[in-house]
Kinemage of the C-alpha trace (Angstrom):
@kinemage 1
@onewidth
@group {chain A} dominant
@subgroup {mainchain}
@vectorlist {calphas} color= white
{ca met a 1} P -0.050 -0.029 0.017
{ca ser a 2} L 1.432 3.366 -1.020
{ca lys a 3} L 2.726 5.503 1.956
{ca ile a 4} L 3.111 8.796 -0.028
{ca lys a 5} L -0.069 10.821 -0.347
{ca val a 6} L -0.757 14.079 -2.210
{ca leu a 7} L -1.669 16.843 0.257
{ca lys a 8} L -5.032 18.276 0.113
{ca lys a 9} L -5.052 21.856 -1.444
{ca glu a 10} L -6.302 23.477 1.716
{ca val a 11} L -3.452 21.750 3.710
{ca tyr a 12} L -0.651 22.728 1.345
{ca asn a 13} L -2.036 26.257 0.918
{ca lys a 14} L -1.952 26.660 4.747
{ca ile a 15} L 1.599 25.313 4.754
{ca ala a 16} L 2.750 27.704 2.001
{ca ala a 17} L 0.883 30.599 3.812
{ca gly a 18} L 2.627 29.911 7.076
{ca glu a 19} L 5.930 30.382 5.377
{ca val a 20} L 4.984 34.031 4.787
{ca val a 21} L 2.657 34.722 7.458
{ca glu a 22} L 4.250 33.750 10.736
{ca arg a 23} L 2.708 36.241 13.342
{ca pro a 24} L 1.024 39.678 13.266
{ca leu a 25} L 4.321 41.343 12.412
{ca ser a 26} L 4.445 39.307 9.244
{ca val a 27} L 1.237 40.871 8.020
{ca val a 28} L 2.249 44.436 9.182
{ca lys a 29} L 5.446 43.981 7.240
{ca glu a 30} L 3.735 42.854 3.937
{ca leu a 31} L 1.123 45.573 4.026
{ca val a 32} L 3.341 48.456 4.954
{ca glu a 33} L 5.993 47.373 2.214
{ca asn a 34} L 3.061 47.302 -0.280
{ca ser a 35} L 2.160 50.859 0.852
{ca ile a 36} L 5.722 52.057 0.415
{ca asp a 37} L 5.865 50.479 -3.217
{ca ser a 38} L 2.608 52.166 -4.177
{ca gly a 39} L 4.181 55.472 -3.676
{ca ala a 40} L 2.363 56.557 -0.527
{ca asp a 41} L 3.828 59.373 1.615
{ca asn a 42} L 1.477 58.688 4.497
{ca val a 43} L 0.948 55.257 6.159
{ca lys a 44} L -1.217 54.628 9.131
{ca ile a 45} L -1.203 51.276 10.980
{ca glu a 46} L -3.938 50.510 13.460
{ca ile a 47} L -4.061 47.294 15.355
{ca ile a 48} L -6.233 45.587 17.805
{ca asp a 49} L -5.165 43.063 20.385
{ca ser a 50} L -1.592 43.390 19.208
{ca gly a 51} L -2.706 42.483 15.744
{ca lys a 52} L -4.226 39.168 16.744
{ca arg a 53} L -7.827 40.530 16.309
{ca ser a 54} L -7.256 43.222 13.642
{ca ile a 55} L -4.495 44.734 11.491
{ca lys a 56} L -5.437 47.799 9.487
{ca val a 57} L -3.069 49.653 7.059
{ca asp a 58} L -4.131 52.910 5.293
{ca asp a 59} L -2.145 54.606 2.743
{ca asn a 60} L -2.447 57.366 0.051
{ca gly a 61} L -0.638 55.651 -2.584
{ca asp a 62} L -1.579 54.348 -5.937
{ca gly a 63} L -4.674 52.267 -5.236
{ca phe a 64} L -5.811 49.079 -7.064
{ca asp a 65} L -7.335 49.301 -10.502
{ca ala a 66} L -10.872 47.948 -10.117
{ca glu a 67} L -10.054 45.125 -12.598
{ca asp a 68} L -6.902 44.109 -10.754
{ca ile a 69} L -8.514 43.494 -7.290
{ca glu a 70} L -9.547 39.762 -7.536
{ca ile a 71} L -6.324 38.965 -9.335
{ca ala a 72} L -4.208 40.518 -6.827
{ca phe a 73} L -5.623 37.920 -4.279
{ca asn a 74} L -4.736 35.020 -6.457
{ca arg a 75} L -1.304 33.220 -5.912
{ca his a 76} L 1.753 34.218 -8.150
{ca ser a 77} L 0.178 37.438 -9.114
{ca thr a 78} L 2.363 40.586 -8.927
{ca ser a 79} L 2.750 43.938 -10.579
{ca lys a 80} L 6.469 44.061 -9.753
{ca leu a 81} L 8.020 41.646 -12.280
{ca leu a 82} L 7.041 39.307 -15.205
{ca glu a 83} L 10.222 37.644 -16.319
{ca leu a 84} L 13.184 36.109 -14.253
{ca ser a 85} L 15.490 38.878 -15.923
{ca asp a 86} L 13.350 41.516 -14.129
{ca phe a 87} L 15.137 40.628 -10.837
{ca asp a 88} L 18.163 42.427 -12.324
{ca asn a 89} L 16.223 45.753 -12.058
{ca leu a 90} L 14.163 45.114 -8.997
{ca tyr a 91} L 13.990 47.896 -6.483
{ca thr a 92} L 10.578 47.289 -4.895
{ca leu a 93} L 10.208 45.645 -1.438
{ca gly a 94} L 7.709 43.226 -2.463
{ca phe a 95} L 7.624 41.150 -5.639
{ca arg a 96} L 6.714 37.503 -4.874
{ca gly a 97} L 2.841 37.859 -5.438
{ca glu a 98} L 2.330 35.718 -2.303
{ca ala a 99} L 1.593 38.208 0.391
{ca leu a 100} L -2.094 39.023 -0.125
{ca pro a 101} L -3.239 35.521 -1.032
{ca ser a 102} L -1.160 34.072 1.959
{ca ile a 103} L -2.607 36.562 4.352
{ca leu a 104} L -6.114 35.776 2.934
{ca glu a 105} L -5.526 31.993 3.455
{ca val a 106} L -5.318 32.465 7.303
{ca ser a 107} L -7.687 35.552 7.906
{ca lys a 108} L -10.641 37.637 6.752
{ca ile a 109} L -9.905 40.893 4.854
{ca lys a 110} L -11.718 43.984 4.197
{ca leu a 111} L -10.522 46.148 1.363
{ca lys a 112} L -11.239 49.791 0.359
{ca thr a 113} L -9.192 51.241 -2.626
{ca ser a 114} L -9.352 53.868 -5.375
{ca asp a 115} L -6.865 54.620 -8.130
{ca asn a 116} L -8.253 58.007 -8.933
{ca asn a 117} L -8.919 61.406 -7.485
{ca asn a 118} L -12.591 61.418 -8.386
{ca gly a 119} L -13.732 59.760 -5.131
{ca glu a 120} L -14.594 56.525 -7.041
{ca gly a 121} L -13.617 53.406 -5.032
{ca val a 122} L -14.365 49.868 -4.437
{ca tyr a 123} L -15.082 47.931 -1.260
{ca cys a 124} L -14.367 44.140 -1.022
{ca leu a 125} L -14.884 41.574 1.675
{ca phe a 126} L -12.978 38.362 1.476
{ca glu a 127} L -13.684 35.467 3.820
{ca asp a 128} L -12.765 31.756 3.647
{ca arg a 129} L -10.460 32.515 0.669
{ca glu a 130} L -13.338 33.870 -1.437
{ca leu a 131} L -14.698 37.220 -2.347
{ca lys a 132} L -17.969 37.443 -0.411
{ca lys a 133} L -18.948 41.079 -1.249
{ca arg a 134} L -17.989 43.865 -3.574
{ca glu a 135} L -19.513 47.155 -4.089
{ca glu a 136} L -18.703 50.725 -5.387
{ca ile a 137} L -18.078 53.315 -2.655
{ca ala a 138} L -16.786 56.894 -2.290
{ca phe a 139} L -13.201 56.645 -1.479
{ca asn a 140} L -10.102 59.081 -1.971
{ca lys a 141} L -7.075 57.726 -3.832
{ca gly a 142} L -5.262 55.106 -1.800
{ca thr a 143} L -5.842 51.807 -0.146
{ca ser a 144} L -7.203 50.715 3.258
{ca ile a 145} L -6.696 46.957 4.004
{ca glu a 146} L -8.024 45.354 7.299
{ca val a 147} L -6.902 41.934 8.119
{ca ile a 148} L -9.235 40.473 10.645
{ca asp a 149} L -8.964 37.353 13.103
{ca leu a 150} L -5.528 36.212 12.096
{ca phe a 151} L -5.195 32.363 12.202
{ca tyr a 152} L -8.995 31.976 12.913
{ca asn a 153} L -8.777 28.892 10.637
{ca phe a 154} L -5.245 27.863 11.486
{ca pro a 155} L -5.364 27.007 15.333
{ca val a 156} L -2.001 25.078 15.154
{ca arg a 157} L -0.214 28.484 14.184
{ca lys a 158} L -2.481 30.622 16.470
{ca lys a 159} L -1.520 28.602 19.769
{ca phe a 160} L 2.139 29.537 19.114
{ca leu a 161} L 1.667 33.241 19.163
{ca lys a 162} L 3.413 34.997 22.118
{ca ser a 163} L 2.000 37.495 24.568
{ca asn a 164} L 0.366 40.555 23.331
{ca arg a 165} L 3.263 42.654 24.632
{ca thr a 166} L 5.814 40.563 22.797
{ca glu a 167} L 3.860 40.626 19.519
{ca leu a 168} L 3.316 44.415 19.853
{ca asn a 169} L 7.029 44.817 20.512
{ca gln a 170} L 7.920 43.046 17.360
{ca ile a 171} L 5.598 45.338 15.337
{ca ile a 172} L 6.919 48.564 17.034
{ca ser a 173} L 10.537 47.485 16.320
{ca phe a 174} L 9.746 46.827 12.590
{ca val a 175} L 7.920 50.060 11.938
{ca glu a 176} L 10.663 52.116 13.600
{ca lys a 177} L 13.179 50.444 11.264
{ca ile a 178} L 11.125 50.904 8.134
{ca ala a 179} L 10.420 54.522 9.124
{ca leu a 180} L 14.115 55.252 9.521
{ca val a 181} L 14.995 54.622 5.943
{ca asn a 182} L 11.678 55.919 4.582
{ca phe a 183} L 11.935 59.568 6.227
{ca lys a 184} L 10.079 61.166 3.431
{ca ile a 185} L 6.958 59.089 4.423
{ca ser a 186} L 4.883 59.858 7.594
{ca phe a 187} L 4.112 56.742 9.693
{ca ser a 188} L 1.635 56.393 12.573
{ca leu a 189} L 1.041 53.301 14.818
{ca val a 190} L -2.002 52.771 17.023
{ca asn a 191} L -2.713 49.813 19.185
{ca asp a 192} L -6.168 49.323 20.896
{ca asn a 193} L -7.012 52.856 20.102
{ca lys a 194} L -3.990 54.265 21.840
{ca ser a 195} L -1.215 56.097 19.918
{ca ile a 196} L 2.163 54.426 20.035
{ca phe a 197} L 3.883 56.944 17.783
{ca ser a 198} L 3.486 59.312 14.855
{ca tyr a 199} L 6.387 60.370 12.827
{ca gly a 200} L 5.805 63.112 10.368
{ca lys a 201} L 7.612 63.106 7.109
{ca val a 202} L 11.032 64.884 7.257
{ca asn a 203} L 13.667 65.845 4.696
{ca ser a 204} L 16.625 63.816 6.081
{ca leu a 205} L 17.734 60.599 7.833
{ca lys a 206} L 19.179 62.788 10.622
{ca asp a 207} L 15.774 64.374 11.318
{ca arg a 208} L 14.186 60.909 11.380
{ca ile a 209} L 16.829 59.540 13.814
{ca tyr a 210} L 16.070 62.569 16.018
{ca gln a 211} L 12.297 61.634 15.831
{ca val a 212} L 12.935 57.956 16.757
{ca phe a 213} L 15.780 58.009 19.154
{ca gly a 214} L 15.986 61.542 20.387
{ca lys a 215} L 18.703 64.229 20.685
{ca asp a 216} L 21.295 62.451 22.877
{ca phe a 217} L 21.471 59.532 20.656
{ca leu a 218} L 21.981 61.619 17.483
{ca glu a 219} L 24.700 63.740 19.056
{ca glu a 220} L 26.991 60.653 19.379
{ca leu a 221} L 26.753 59.698 15.751
{ca gln a 222} L 28.718 60.913 12.625
{ca glu a 223} L 27.808 60.978 9.162
{ca val a 224} L 28.946 58.485 6.435
{ca asn a 225} L 28.497 59.447 2.850
{ca phe a 226} L 30.734 57.495 0.331
{ca glu a 227} L 30.360 56.214 -3.331
{ca gln a 228} L 32.594 54.218 -5.431
{ca asp a 229} L 31.816 52.605 -8.838
{ca phe a 230} L 28.156 51.414 -8.457
{ca tyr a 231} L 28.115 51.182 -4.726
{ca arg a 232} L 26.991 54.010 -2.414
{ca leu a 233} L 26.717 54.036 1.394
{ca asn a 234} L 25.145 56.732 3.454
{ca gly a 235} L 23.958 57.129 7.076
{ca phe a 236} L 25.373 57.442 10.479
{ca val a 237} L 27.847 55.345 12.706
{ca ser a 238} L 29.184 56.077 16.165
{ca lys a 239} L 31.786 58.816 16.695
{ca leu a 240} L 35.244 57.874 18.105
{ca asn a 241} L 34.991 56.115 21.321
{ca lys a 242} L 31.114 56.694 21.502
{ca gly a 243} L 29.908 53.147 21.191
{ca val a 244} L 27.411 51.404 23.353
{ca ser a 245} L 27.470 48.036 25.289
{ca leu a 246} L 24.529 46.648 23.086
{ca lys a 247} L 24.520 45.349 19.572
{ca lys a 248} L 20.818 46.329 19.228
{ca tyr a 249} L 21.603 49.674 17.578
{ca gln a 250} L 22.984 48.348 14.281
{ca phe a 251} L 20.480 48.891 11.442
{ca phe a 252} L 21.358 47.970 7.890
{ca phe a 253} L 19.292 48.622 4.698
{ca val a 254} L 20.192 47.280 1.328
{ca asn a 255} L 18.237 49.130 -1.467
{ca asn a 256} L 15.962 50.312 1.210
{ca arg a 257} L 15.063 46.881 2.601
{ca pro a 258} L 15.918 46.230 6.376
{ca ile a 259} L 18.470 43.524 6.478
{ca arg a 260} L 20.611 41.319 9.047
{ca glu a 261} L 23.430 39.995 6.944
{ca lys a 262} L 26.708 38.520 8.268
{ca thr a 263} L 28.995 40.378 5.715
{ca leu a 264} L 27.624 43.765 6.827
{ca ile a 265} L 27.752 42.951 10.518
{ca ala a 266} L 31.358 41.676 10.310
{ca ser a 267} L 32.544 44.534 8.318
{ca leu a 268} L 31.068 47.044 10.694
{ca asn a 269} L 32.396 45.472 13.865
{ca asn a 270} L 35.789 44.671 12.459
{ca thr a 271} L 36.224 48.177 11.284
{ca phe a 272} L 35.388 49.696 14.569
{ca ile a 273} L 37.914 47.602 16.592
{ca arg a 274} L 40.458 50.344 16.197
{ca tyr a 275} L 37.987 53.243 17.062
{ca leu a 276} L 36.213 51.754 20.228
{ca glu a 277} L 37.222 50.664 23.666
{ca lys a 278} L 36.891 47.088 24.682
{ca his a 279} L 33.451 45.998 25.583
{ca lys a 280} L 31.842 48.664 23.315
{ca ser a 281} L 29.879 48.082 20.070
{ca pro a 282} L 29.352 50.641 17.317
{ca val a 283} L 25.964 52.110 16.565
{ca cys a 284} L 24.921 52.303 12.847
{ca ile a 285} L 22.026 53.311 10.743
{ca leu a 286} L 23.523 52.636 7.061
{ca met a 287} L 21.876 52.561 3.814
{ca leu a 288} L 23.651 50.550 0.998
{ca lys a 289} L 22.589 51.078 -2.541
{ca ile a 290} L 23.955 48.494 -4.961
{ca pro a 291} L 22.646 47.301 -8.404
{ca pro a 292} L 19.941 44.817 -7.982
{ca lys a 293} L 21.852 42.196 -9.940
{ca glu a 294} L 24.484 42.256 -7.266
{ca val a 295} L 22.240 40.898 -4.605
{ca asp a 296} L 19.714 37.964 -4.302
{ca val a 297} L 16.830 38.984 -2.284
{ca asn a 298} L 14.752 35.777 -3.091
{ca ile a 299} L 16.275 33.409 -0.587
{ca his a 300} L 13.869 33.720 2.153
{ca pro a 301} L 9.883 33.584 2.041
{ca gln a 302} L 9.780 36.649 4.331
{ca lys a 303} L 12.615 38.311 2.465
{ca ile a 304} L 14.517 39.020 5.653
{ca glu a 305} L 17.752 37.459 4.331
{ca ile a 306} L 19.845 38.243 1.298
{ca lys a 307} L 22.853 36.943 -0.429
{ca phe a 308} L 25.617 39.154 -2.096
{ca lys a 309} L 27.153 38.159 -5.335
{ca asp a 310} L 30.562 39.459 -4.090
{ca ser a 311} L 30.615 39.408 -0.334
{ca asn a 312} L 34.347 40.452 -0.282
{ca ala a 313} L 33.766 43.553 -2.359
{ca ile a 314} L 30.917 44.573 -0.064
{ca tyr a 315} L 33.001 43.957 2.981
{ca gln a 316} L 35.857 46.108 1.838
{ca phe a 317} L 33.459 48.908 0.643
{ca ile a 318} L 31.704 49.163 3.980
{ca lys a 319} L 35.178 49.256 5.725
{ca arg a 320} L 36.553 51.902 3.261
{ca ser a 321} L 33.286 54.010 3.741
{ca ile a 322} L 33.594 54.066 7.460
{ca asp a 323} L 37.358 54.751 7.544
{ca asn a 324} L 36.697 57.601 5.176
{ca ser a 325} L 34.121 59.130 7.455
{ca phe a 326} L 36.723 59.172 10.360
{ca leu a 327} L 39.308 60.698 8.099
{ca asn a 328} L 37.068 63.282 7.149
{ca ser a 329} L 35.854 64.244 10.571
{ca asn a 330} L 39.543 65.278 11.557
{ca glu a 331} L 39.090 63.388 14.888
{ca phe a 332} L 41.494 60.563 14.088
{ca asn a 333} L 44.261 59.722 11.758
{ca val a 334} L 45.172 56.166 10.742
{ca asp a 335} L 47.406 54.545 8.137
{ca ile a 336} L 44.635 52.616 6.203
{ca lys a 337} L 45.459 49.697 4.010
{ca tyr a 338} L 42.953 47.510 2.291
{ca asp a 339} L 43.171 43.792 2.121
{ca phe a 340} L 41.213 42.153 -0.611
{ca arg a 341} L 41.897 38.582 0.708
{ca lys a 342} L 38.965 36.467 1.662
{ca ile a 343} L 36.926 38.103 4.423
{ca pro a 344} L 36.611 36.587 7.909
{ca asp a 345} L 33.380 34.696 8.505
{ca ile a 346} L 31.106 36.316 10.977
{ca ser a 347} L 31.060 33.079 12.913
{ca asp a 348} L 34.787 33.653 13.675
{ca tyr a 349} L 34.149 37.178 14.859
{ca thr a 350} L 33.676 37.978 18.511
{ca phe a 351} L 34.318 40.912 20.595
{ca lys a 352} L 37.120 40.559 23.176
{ca gly a 353} L 36.161 39.358 26.543
{ca gln a 354} L 33.030 37.403 25.358
{ca lys a 355} L 34.416 33.935 25.612
{ca ser a 356} L 32.353 31.961 27.997
{ca tyr a 357} L 33.582 29.002 30.157
{ca asp a 358} L 31.955 25.776 31.071
{ca asp a 359} L 29.965 25.890 34.237
{ca glu a 360} L 31.582 22.851 35.547
{ca leu a 361} L 34.944 24.436 35.422
{ca val a 362} L 33.667 27.629 37.053
{ca gln a 363} L 32.304 25.543 39.897
{ca ser a 364} L 35.523 23.553 40.414
{ca gln a 365} L 37.672 26.765 40.361
{ca ser a 366} L 35.242 28.245 42.926
{ca leu a 367} L 35.564 25.363 45.258
{ca phe a 368} L 39.500 25.697 44.862
{ca ala a 369} L 39.104 29.351 45.780
{ca glu a 370} L 37.246 28.521 49.017
{ca thr a 371} L 40.050 26.351 50.239
{ca ser a 372} L 42.906 28.469 49.207
{ca phe a 373} L 42.217 32.143 48.724
{ca phe a 374} L 40.453 33.293 51.977
{ca glu a 375} L 43.927 34.130 53.393
{ca asp a 376} L 45.010 37.736 52.739
{ca asp a 377} L 48.751 37.206 52.617
{ca phe a 378} L 49.970 38.766 49.270
{ca thr a 379} L 52.518 40.975 47.974
{ca leu a 380} L 51.487 43.704 45.515
{ca met a 381} L 54.025 44.103 42.728
{ca gly a 382} L 52.237 46.742 40.685
{ca gln a 383} L 50.047 47.334 37.667
{ca tyr a 384} L 50.594 46.430 33.945
{ca lys a 385} L 49.343 48.697 31.210
{ca asn a 386} L 46.924 50.384 33.757
{ca ser a 387} L 44.756 47.240 33.273
{ca tyr a 388} L 46.237 44.289 35.187
{ca ile a 389} L 47.159 44.037 38.825
{ca ile a 390} L 50.319 41.878 39.427
{ca val a 391} L 50.467 39.926 42.820
{ca glu a 392} L 52.761 37.443 44.297
{ca lys a 393} L 50.955 35.026 46.592
{ca lys a 394} L 52.326 31.747 48.018
{ca glu a 395} L 55.273 31.601 45.605
{ca glu a 396} L 52.732 31.969 42.721
{ca leu a 397} L 52.519 35.123 40.310
{ca leu a 398} L 49.000 36.272 39.683
{ca ile a 399} L 48.001 38.413 36.905
{ca ile a 400} L 44.460 39.909 37.864
{ca asp a 401} L 42.105 41.644 35.342
{ca gln a 402} L 40.995 44.757 37.328
{ca his a 403} L 37.727 45.151 35.605
{ca asn a 404} L 36.675 41.576 35.817
{ca ala a 405} L 37.765 41.440 39.414
{ca his a 406} L 35.833 44.588 40.305
{ca glu a 407} L 32.908 43.267 38.462
{ca arg a 408} L 32.927 40.102 40.615
{ca ile a 409} L 33.086 42.158 43.743
{ca asn a 410} L 30.389 44.409 42.773
{ca phe a 411} L 28.176 41.477 41.729
{ca asp a 412} L 28.615 39.506 45.088
{ca lys a 413} L 27.780 42.718 47.109
{ca leu a 414} L 24.769 43.595 44.914
{ca lys a 415} L 23.322 40.148 45.053
{ca lys a 416} L 23.647 40.032 48.866
{ca asp a 417} L 21.930 43.372 49.084
{ca phe a 418} L 19.431 42.576 46.540
{ca tyr a 419} L 17.914 39.653 48.350
{ca lys a 420} L 17.950 41.735 51.637
{ca thr a 421} L 16.243 44.552 49.673
{ca lys a 422} L 18.818 46.906 50.930
{ca ile a 423} L 20.440 48.320 47.675
{ca thr a 424} L 21.410 51.877 48.354
{ca ser a 425} L 19.994 54.549 45.956
{ca ile a 426} L 21.062 58.227 45.583
{ca ser a 427} L 19.694 61.214 43.697
{ca pro a 428} L 21.792 62.886 40.889
{ca leu a 429} L 23.307 66.226 41.739
{ca phe a 430} L 21.842 67.749 38.512
{ca pro a 431} L 18.826 66.616 36.487
{ca val a 432} L 19.531 63.420 34.307
{ca ile a 433} L 17.042 63.131 31.534
{ca ile a 434} L 17.061 60.082 29.238
{ca glu a 435} L 15.205 59.685 25.972
{ca phe a 436} L 14.074 56.185 24.696
{ca ser a 437} L 12.732 55.033 21.435
{ca lys a 438} L 9.055 53.742 21.452
{ca ser a 439} L 10.158 50.214 21.196
{ca glu a 440} L 12.394 50.631 24.254
{ca ile a 441} L 9.540 52.202 26.173
{ca ala a 442} L 7.374 49.244 25.289
{ca met a 443} L 10.052 46.843 26.402
{ca leu a 444} L 10.456 48.952 29.635
{ca asn a 445} L 6.721 48.477 30.327
{ca glu a 446} L 7.167 44.668 29.937
{ca cys a 447} L 7.623 44.089 33.670
{ca lys a 448} L 11.166 45.663 33.463
{ca asn a 449} L 10.107 48.565 35.637
{ca gln a 450} L 9.672 46.314 38.454
{ca ile a 451} L 13.198 45.006 38.397
{ca leu a 452} L 14.678 48.432 37.820
{ca glu a 453} L 12.885 49.794 40.889
{ca lys a 454} L 14.053 46.796 42.939
{ca ile a 455} L 17.717 47.504 42.083
{ca gly a 456} L 17.506 51.190 42.928
{ca phe a 457} L 16.371 53.070 39.827
{ca glu a 458} L 13.402 55.566 40.137
{ca met a 459} L 12.222 57.092 36.835
{ca glu a 460} L 9.521 59.793 36.304
{ca pro a 461} L 7.993 59.996 32.811
{ca leu a 462} L 8.171 63.403 31.082
{ca ser a 463} L 6.715 64.614 27.754
{ca arg a 464} L 7.540 62.794 24.576
{ca asn a 465} L 9.812 59.735 25.165
{ca ser a 466} L 11.800 61.146 28.008
{ca phe a 467} L 12.266 60.188 31.693
{ca asp a 468} L 13.729 62.041 34.604
{ca ile a 469} L 16.079 59.827 36.655
{ca lys a 470} L 15.156 60.671 40.336
{ca lys a 471} L 17.356 57.882 41.869
{ca phe a 472} L 19.812 55.305 40.796
{ca pro a 473} L 21.897 52.687 42.588
{ca gln a 474} L 24.969 54.343 44.371
{ca ile a 475} L 27.297 51.812 42.840
{ca val a 476} L 26.486 53.190 39.186
{ca glu a 477} L 28.272 56.303 38.015
{ca glu a 478} L 25.944 59.014 36.458
{ca gln a 479} L 27.475 58.692 32.991
{ca asn a 480} L 26.641 55.050 32.974
{ca ile a 481} L 22.883 55.298 34.024
{ca lys a 482} L 21.359 55.280 30.516
{ca asp a 483} L 23.688 52.260 29.295
{ca ser a 484} L 22.794 50.380 32.375
{ca ile a 485} L 19.058 50.896 31.974
{ca leu a 486} L 19.157 49.966 28.170
{ca ser a 487} L 21.151 46.800 28.760
{ca ile a 488} L 18.495 45.632 31.234
{ca ile a 489} L 15.645 46.600 28.913
{ca tyr a 490} L 17.004 44.404 26.152
{ca leu a 491} L 17.399 41.388 28.376
{ca lys a 492} L 14.863 38.728 27.442
{ca lys a 493} L 12.430 38.365 30.352
{ca asp a 494} L 12.320 34.535 30.125
{ca glu a 495} L 16.096 34.257 30.413
{ca ile a 496} L 17.467 31.697 32.937
{ca asn a 497} L 18.560 33.557 36.052
{ca phe a 498} L 17.114 36.762 34.784
{ca glu a 499} L 17.613 38.616 38.110
{ca asp a 500} L 21.325 37.485 38.239
{ca lys a 501} L 21.816 38.802 34.743
{ca val a 502} L 20.410 42.174 35.667
{ca leu a 503} L 22.710 42.423 38.694
{ca ser a 504} L 25.719 41.326 36.522
{ca ile a 505} L 24.937 44.270 34.085
{ca val a 506} L 24.895 46.750 36.963
{ca ala a 507} L 28.115 45.184 38.316
{ca cys a 508} L 29.800 45.467 34.959
{ca lys a 509} L 28.741 49.133 34.334
{ca ser a 510} L 29.947 50.127 37.771
{ca ala a 511} L 33.341 48.273 37.601
{ca ile a 512} L 36.705 49.917 37.089
{ca lys a 513} L 37.656 49.914 33.505
{ca val a 514} L 40.830 48.725 31.885
{ca asn a 515} L 43.366 51.469 30.902
{ca his a 516} L 42.625 53.087 34.221
{ca lys a 517} L 45.488 53.972 36.567
{ca leu a 518} L 45.054 52.745 40.160
{ca tyr a 519} L 46.992 53.834 43.343
{ca pro a 520} L 48.639 50.986 45.390
{ca glu a 521} L 46.057 51.087 48.165
{ca glu a 522} L 43.185 50.900 45.508
{ca met a 523} L 44.834 47.819 43.993
{ca lys a 524} L 45.339 46.230 47.385
{ca lys a 525} L 41.650 46.747 48.122
{ca ile a 526} L 40.590 45.128 44.932
{ca val a 527} L 42.773 42.126 45.587
{ca arg a 528} L 41.605 41.857 49.195
{ca asp a 529} L 38.054 42.011 48.211
{ca leu a 530} L 38.340 39.682 45.373
{ca phe a 531} L 39.846 37.078 47.598
{ca lys a 532} L 36.715 37.232 49.716
{ca thr a 533} L 34.140 36.662 46.855
{ca ser a 534} L 32.462 33.458 46.158
{ca asn a 535} L 34.324 32.873 42.929
{ca pro a 536} L 37.492 34.946 42.454
{ca tyr a 537} L 38.459 33.131 39.258
{ca phe a 538} L 35.604 34.227 37.029
{ca cys a 539} L 33.414 37.235 36.768
{ca pro a 540} L 29.601 36.964 36.602
{ca his a 541} L 29.738 36.826 32.626
{ca lys a 542} L 32.157 33.783 33.094
{ca arg a 543} L 35.329 35.673 31.814
{ca pro a 544} L 38.416 34.627 33.721
{ca ile a 545} L 39.768 37.071 36.320
{ca ile a 546} L 43.153 35.486 37.274
{ca ile a 547} L 46.122 33.948 35.365
{ca lys a 548} L 48.399 31.983 37.642
{ca phe a 549} L 52.060 31.144 37.111
{ca thr a 550} L 53.958 28.834 39.617
{ca leu a 551} L 57.776 29.104 39.984
{ca lys a 552} L 57.948 25.737 38.106
{ca asp a 553} L 55.914 27.180 35.133
{ca ile a 554} L 58.271 30.178 34.881
{ca glu a 555} L 61.374 28.120 35.033
{ca lys a 556} L 60.079 25.724 32.498
{ca met a 557} L 59.303 28.585 30.042
{ca leu a 558} L 62.726 30.041 30.631
{ca lys a 559} L 64.311 26.565 30.067
{ca arg a 560} L 65.883 26.640 33.514
{ca lys a 561} L 64.503 23.125 34.379
C-alpha cells in the first residue's frame, strides 16, 4: 500500500501561507511594504489586540485598479515583475505575489481602494479564501486593508503566538526600522485605540533619527557618505569612542530593505575595533545602494535574508566608507590599508572578553578558591598597562584583570543586598534626562520597571519619550545610567537567572575599566575584596579574572628546568 499521499489543497495552501505569515508582524510588514511600493507618503497602522484581532493599514498611494483586485488575491500574481530577468532591475520591497493570498488564507480581509482622484472606489470583503462582497463606494485615492481574526482557521499556528506585549514589541521595532529609511513618508502606529507613535515626514535621515531615538542618541553619531563605482553608502555611525554596550543599535538597509546579513555585521564591527574601547559596540544606521543584480533577495519567504554576489567587495566597501568618515571628521588619523583577501566569516568574529567558560569548570575553580584564597597574605607588585594587577601569593605570580575582578566584587555585594532589599540609591546632583525610542519604552513597560525599581532606579516619565532619573543605585556612576538601563531593557524576560543577569549588568557598568591607573591602596583593596568573593576566578559573565604562574611554570618557560 502506498505510503506517499498528495496533500489536500487546503493543507498545502496553509503550509505555504505559514512560510510568509508567521505572526501579526508578518502581516504588518507585507502591508506596509506594499504601501511604500505604491508611492504613498502617509502610512497609518492601526492594530487591535496586538494584531491578533485586527490589523489595518491605510495609505495614500496608488490604489488598485478595479479590474486588478481579484487577481491580486490569487497566488503568483504581482505587478513588480514578469520575467526572471526582471530581478536584475528590482527596487521594490515586495515582488513575490504571495503576500495577499497568503494573508487571505489565514484571515478575513476588508479592502477599500481607489486609483483615482474622483472619489470613485471599491469595497471588497474576502472570507474563507473567497470574495463574499463587492460594491462601489466613495473613497479617496489610496488603499485601506484590514486583516481580521488572524489564524482563525489555523489553530495550530495561532496557539504558538506570544503574549500581546511581545507581539506588539515586534511590530513597533519593525515600523521604527522601516520609518528610519523611508523618512520622506509619515508613519503612525495605534494599538487598541492608543497612539504608540506618529512620525511626520522629514527631509533627512538625521531628522528621522532625532524623531525615533532623540537628541542625545543623535549627538553621538557621525555621518557616512561614500560612493565608489556602482556602490553607495550613506547614514550614520558612532563617533570615536562613543559606542554602546549593546549590539541592538545596528540597522542595515540594502536598497531600502531592512536586512540582517553577516557580511555587513562583520565589516562594521571589525572596522570599529580600532575606534572603540573594549566591550563597546558601534551604533549604525547605514543605507547601502547597489545594483539589484549584485544581490539575491529571493532566498527567504519573508525576504529578511539576502545573499551578495561578491561578499568580499561589499565587506571592503563598507570598511572603506567608515574609515573615510573618520578621516574626514578630523578626529582621528590612521594609516589605512585595504586587504582584498577572503573576508573573515562572521562566525569567527567575536568581541574581546566574550568567551564563555564551562559551568563545571567555574564551579571547580570556585571550590578551589574557597580552600586556598580566603587568606590575605599577598605582595602587590604593581600594575601592568593600567589594566592588570600583578600580585605574588604563596610563591605564585598572579595577573588579575582589574575590571573583571571589580565586576565580581560588585556582583557579590549587589546580590547580597538585592535579596535583603537594601540596595542603596542616591539622587543625581543635577537633573538626568534620558530619551528612549518607542520600542524601548514598550520593553520597559514589559515588567522591566519592577526589576529596575528593585535594584534602585526611580524614573519619572516626562513629555515625549523622556524620563527624569530621580534615583539610581549608588554603585553606578551617572554617566553609565542610560547604558545600564538600556542593557537591562534588552534582556529577555524569560532568560534563565534573569535577576542574576540584571545584577551582572549593573556590576559590570559600575566596575573599574581597563586603561585606568590605580593607586597602590586601590589595587590592594581590589585584591583583598576579590579573595573574599564566592568565585575569584571568574566574573559573573564567566570571563576569567586571574592568570596564575607557579615558579615551576616560569622556570620551564625560561628553560631553567
